[in-house]
N, C-alpha and C positions, 0 to 999 in steps of 0.2 A: 460663321466666322472662319476664314481660311488663313493659314500661316503663309508668310512671304516665301516664295520659291525662287531660287537662283535660275536665271535664264540661260546660262551656258556654263560649261565646265570650267572655263577660265575664271568666270565670275565666282563660281563655287570655290575654286582654289583660293582666290584672293580673299573671299569672305571667311573661309576656313582659317587662313593664315592670320588675319587680323583678329578673328575671334579667339584664336588660340593664344595670341600674345597680348590681347587687351587685358585680361586679368593680371597677367605678369607685369605689364607696364604700369597698371594702377598700383599694384603692390609695390613695385620699385619706387614709384614717385612718392607714394605715402611713406614708405620706409625712410627714404631720404629726407623727406620733410620732418618726420618724427626724430630721426637721428640728429638733424640740424637743430631742432628745438631742444633736444636733450643736450647737445654740445653747448648751445647758448646758455642754457640754464646752468650747466656745470661751470662754464666760464664765469657767469655771474656769481654763482655760490663761491667759487674759488677767490674771485676778486673781493667779495664781501668778507670771507674768512680772513684773507690776508689783511684787509683794511682794519677790521675790528681787532685782529690780533695785534697789529702795530699800535692801534690806538690804546689797546689795553696795556701794552708795554709802555707807551709814552705816558699814560695816566699814572702807572706805578712809579715811573721815574719822576714825573713832575710833582707828585704828592711828596716824595722824599725831598725833592728840590725846594718845594714850598716851605717844608718844615725847616730845612737848613737856612733858607733865606730869612725866615722869621727869627731864628736864633742869631743870625748875623746882625739883623737890625737891632734886636734887643741888646746885642753886645756892643754895637758901634753907635746906635741911635743916629743913623745916617738916613736923611730923607730920600736920597737916591735909592737906598735899599728898599725903603717903603714903596717907592714908585715901581721898582722891579717886582716887589711882592704883589702889588696890585695887577701888574701886567701878567705875571705868572698865574695868579688866581683866576683872572679872566680867561686866560688861555685854557687853563685846566677846566673851567666850567664849560667853555665852548666845546672842548673835546668830549666831555661827559655827555653833553646834549647831542653832539654828532654821533657818539657811540649809541645813544638811546635811539636816534633816528635810523641808524643802520640796522638795528636788530628788530626782528619782527614782534618781539614781546617786550613789554615795559618791565623795568626793574625798580622796585621800591628802594633798593640800596643806592641807585644813582641819585634818586630824589633826596635821600637822606644825606648823601655825600655833598650834593649841591647846597643843601641847607646848612651843613656844618661849615663849608667853605664861606657861605655868606655871613656867618656869625663871627668869623675872624676879623679883629679890628686892630690895626697897628697905629694907634694914636701915639703922638710923641711921648716919650717917657722922660722922667727927670734924670739929671746927671747921676751916674753911678759908676763905680769903678768897673773895669772889665773882668772882675773875678767871676769864675763859674757860678759861685754861690749866688752872686747878685743877679746874673741872668736867670738862673733857675728860679730864684725868688720872684723876679718880675714876671716870668712866665706863669708861675703859680698864681700870683696875684691877679693877673688878667684872665686866668682860666685856660691859657693856651695848652698847658700840659694835659689837661683833661680833653680839650678839643681835639688835640693831635692824636690822643689815644683812641678817641672815637672815630676820627678820620681814618686812622690806621686799620681799625676793625672793619669800617665801612669799605675801605679800599680792598681789603681781602675778600669781603663778601661780593663786591663788584667783580673782582677777578674770578671768583668761583662761579658766579652767575654767567659771566661771559664764557667760561669753558663749557658750562652746561648748555648754554644757548647755542654755541658752535656745534656741540655734539648733536643736539637736537636738529639743528639745520642740516648737518650732514646726513643724519639718519632719515630725515624727511626727504631729502633729495635722493637718497638711495631707494626709499620706498616708491617715490614717484618714478624713478628709472625702472624699477621692477614692474611697476604697473604699466608703463609704456611697453615693456618687453612682453608682458602678458597680452596686452592689446594687439601688439604686432603679431604674436603667435595666433590669436584668435582670427585676426584678419587674414593671415596666411592660410589658415584652415578653411575659412570661408571662400577665399579666392581659389584655393585648390578644388573645393567643391563646385564652385562656379565654373571653373575650367573643365572639370570632368563632365559637368552638365552640358556645357557648350560643345565639348568633343563628342558626347553622346548624340547631341542634336545634329552635329555635322556628319557623324557616322550614319545617322538615320537618313539624312539628305543624300548621302553618296550611295548608300546600300539599297535604299528603297527602289529607285528606278532600275538598278542592276537586278535586284531580286524579281521585280516585276517582269523585266525582260527575260530572265532565266525561266520564270514560271510560264510565261507565254510560249517560249520555245518548247518547254516541256509539254504544254497543253497541245501543241501541234502534233506531237507523237502519241498522245494518250487520249485527250478529249475530243480529238477530231479537228476538222478544218472549218467548221461552221461558226465558231466563235470569233468575233472580230477582235483585233489586237489594238489596245490603247495604252500607250506608255506616257506617263507624265514625268516631269523633271527638266533637266537642262535641254537646251535645244538639240545638242548633238545626239542625246539619247532618244529625243522625240523623233529626230530624223531617222535614227536607226529603227525605231518602232514603226515608222511609216513604211520603210523599206521592207520590214518583216511583214507588215500587213499586205503590202503589194505581193510579196511572195506567197502569202497565205491564200490570197484571192486566186493567184495563178494556180496553186496546187489544188484548191477547192474546185476550180473550173475543170482542171485535168481529171480530178477524181470523179466528177459528175459525168464527164465525157466517157471516162473508162467504164463506169457503171452502165451508161446508156449503150456503149459498144458491146459490153458483155450481154446485156439483155437482148440486143439485136442479134449478136452472133449465136446466142443460145437458141433462138428461134430458127435462124438460118441454117445452123449445123444439125440441130436435132431432127428436123424434118427429113432431110435426105438420109441422115444416118439411120433413122428408124426404118425407112424403106429399104436401105441396104441390109440392115440386120434381119428384117422380115424376109427378104429374098434369100439371104443366106440360110436362114432356118428352114424355109420351104425346100431349098436344094438339099440341105442335110437330111430332111425327112423324106426325100425322093418323091415329093408330091408331083413334080413335073415328069417323072419318069425315072427308070433305073439308071444309076450312075455306077461307074467302075470304081474299084478301090482307089485308084490314083486320083480320080475326080472327086471322090469323097474327102480325101486328104486335103485337096486344094480348097474345097468348100469349107472344111474345118479351119483351115488357116484363115480364110476370109472371115469366118464367123468369130473366131477368137480375137483377131485383130480389130474387128468391129467392136467387140466388147471392150478391148483395151483403149480404143479411140474414144468410146463413150465415157470410160473412166477418166481419161485425161480431160475431156470437155467438162465433166461434172467437177473435177478438181479445180478447174479454172473458175467455175461458177461458185463453188462452195468456198473458195478462198476469200471472197468478198462478203459472203452472207453468213458464214458459220457463227460469228459472234452474236448475230442478231436472232439466231434460232433458239427456240425454247426446247428444253429437254423433254423427250418423250420416253419415259422409262417403261421397261417391260422385262419379263423374265425370258432369258435367252438360253437356248440349248447350245452349248459351246461346241460340242462335237459336230452337231448338225451345221453350225455356222462355218466351221472350218471345211467341212465337206463341200458346202455350197461354194466357198471361195476357191478351193483347190480344183473344183470342177472346171473353172474358167481357165486354169493354167495346165490342165492335164496334157494338152498337146505340146506346150512349151517344155514341160518337165520330161516328156518322152523324147522330144526331138533333141534336147541337150543331154539326155541320159543322166539327169540329176537324181540323186538319192535323197529321198525325203523321209524324215522321221518326225513323228508328232506323238505326244503323250501329255496327259494332264490328269490331275486328281480332283478337279472340280467339274461337275456335270452341268450346272446352271449358274447363271449370274444375272443380277438385275442391273440394267444399264440402258442407255439410249442405243437401240439396235442399229439405227442408221449410221450414227457417229462411230460406234465401235466397229462396225463392219467397214466403214470408210477407212479408218485408221489401220485395221488389219489388212485390208485389201492393198493399201499403198505399201505396207511393210513387206507383204508377200510378193507384190510386183517388183519392189526393189531387190528382194533376195533372188527372184528368178532371173531378172535381167543382168544382175552384177555377178552372179555365180558362173564361173567358166564351165564348159562342157565337162561332164563326168564328176562335177563337184557335189557338195553335200549341203542340204538345208535342214536345219534342226528347229522344231517348233515345240516349245514346252509351256505349260501354264500350271500355276499352283496358287494356293491362298496363303497370304502372309500378312499377319496384323490387320485383318479385316479388309485387306486389298487383294485384288486379283492381279497377279504378276505374270505377264506373258513375255517370253523371250523368243525372238525370231533371229536365228543365227545362220550364217552362211560361210562358205569357204572362199569367198571372193577376196580381191585384193584389200589389205588393210586400209582403213581411212587414215590419212596422215593426221598427226596430232594437232597441227594448226587448223585443220578443217573439222575437228571434232564438234565444235559448237555451230560452225557456219553451215554444216550440212542441213540444218533445220531452218535456215533462212530462205525466204521465198526466192526462187529462180537461181539459187546458187547450185553450181555443178562441181563436184569434186573431180580430182584428176583421175579417179578410177574409171576404167573403160566399161561402158554399158554395151550389152549385146541386144539384138532384137531389131526388127524392121522399123520400129517407131522410136524416134529419139525422145528422151524424157523432156518434160517441161521444166523440171527443177523446182516444182512446188509440191510433189508428192509427200515428201517427209514433212514439209511445213503444214500441209493440210492434215496429215496424220497427227501431228503434235496439237494443232488447234482443236481437232475433234476430241482428243482425249483430255486436253486442258479445259475444254468447255464443260466437261463432266467432273472437274476437280482433280484429274489425274495428271500423269506426266509421261514424257517419252524422252529417253536418253540412250546414249551409247553405254554398253556395260561389257565387262570382261567375260570371256567364255573359256572354259577349260580346254576346248579342242579346236574350235573354229575361230577364224581371224576377225570376223565382224559379227556383232550381236547388238540388236536393238532391244531395249527393255521398256515395255509398256506397263504402267501401273494404273489400274482402274479401281477407284474407291467403291465401297459398298454403298448402295442407295437404298 
């Protein structure tokens, strides 16, 4: 099962935008709906409270009015007053029933009050004078005095029940509002979590193809050019991946052609160079006949430059195959190694009148002889070629923290600060002037560093207390 993938960056932007605002929009709609429901409920509660409060006040007033109407009838014995009494009692009963309907809970006091009102009877009374004692007596005889006392108590109970019911109604409304608020808070929390989840997914959609592209570019410089490049995601990035794959194929083809060229040039150059060196050695040994001193010097120049030319050719070949070579560790006599290297530069040292100093406190060291010799040979060649006539070369070595530290310093022109790291890059040539009949290839220091790094060591520029240029080679113990 695969997740949906956006086809283009514009589609990804639109999806990201709507995905980011979707939870917010849902939250806003639901909040507005909830607030609307709460507002409607509050209006309904307010209207109910106002209605029942007015009904309660009207009932209180009408009960008193009914009692007054009764006393008037008994005092005047007027049938019209009896009709008004019946109308007011009916209206009061309707108000009590309406009040009961408007409230959520039933009240026994309302039922009792309705029963008491139903028992009131204003039948015609005999003639009597209008004295207060006569009215009171008539009320007493018919039980009205007692009934109205009961009605008064029931009326007070209804008023008390009404107040309690209104308080409960308002309290319940407040609790419902608090419950809605808690629900909104929970929903806001869930929507915030959903938004973060969507943003994380969107971030993954955006970053994954970019990270893949970055990784593929990194692999071009580290893992080599043989691995094909595949970029998924929006069409624009896929197109960029295709262009990068096209570039990789071109570079891979160029790399293969370069390796093929180096293999061919190795054979083509080494064969005549071997013959040239062999002839120079035979002339130097005077196998063909006696040579004068001047002739021997010329032969020595040919021989040494043949050695230098062979070193340059081997540097070009080693530059591509050093990383694939396996270490061949052996015990090396350091003084003997230096003498072997210096023997190749004796004529150059003499011709330029260079002063050479060498000293060390370690006699032997375990390392890959070929790689260590190649590194030191390139450092020595660099020192000889860049040191001016009459200059000084200082070679020292010592053991420090289980490492062999070799310093090769010379009195040549200082390396500019901006070139301090670049001098180890392949084919880079510093502004310093090189002397000698053969121009450098610019990979000697790069090969020297690769040879020592293949053994776990390092090659850097280091300060020297007397000379202007110093290369420090650190070879670990094996």
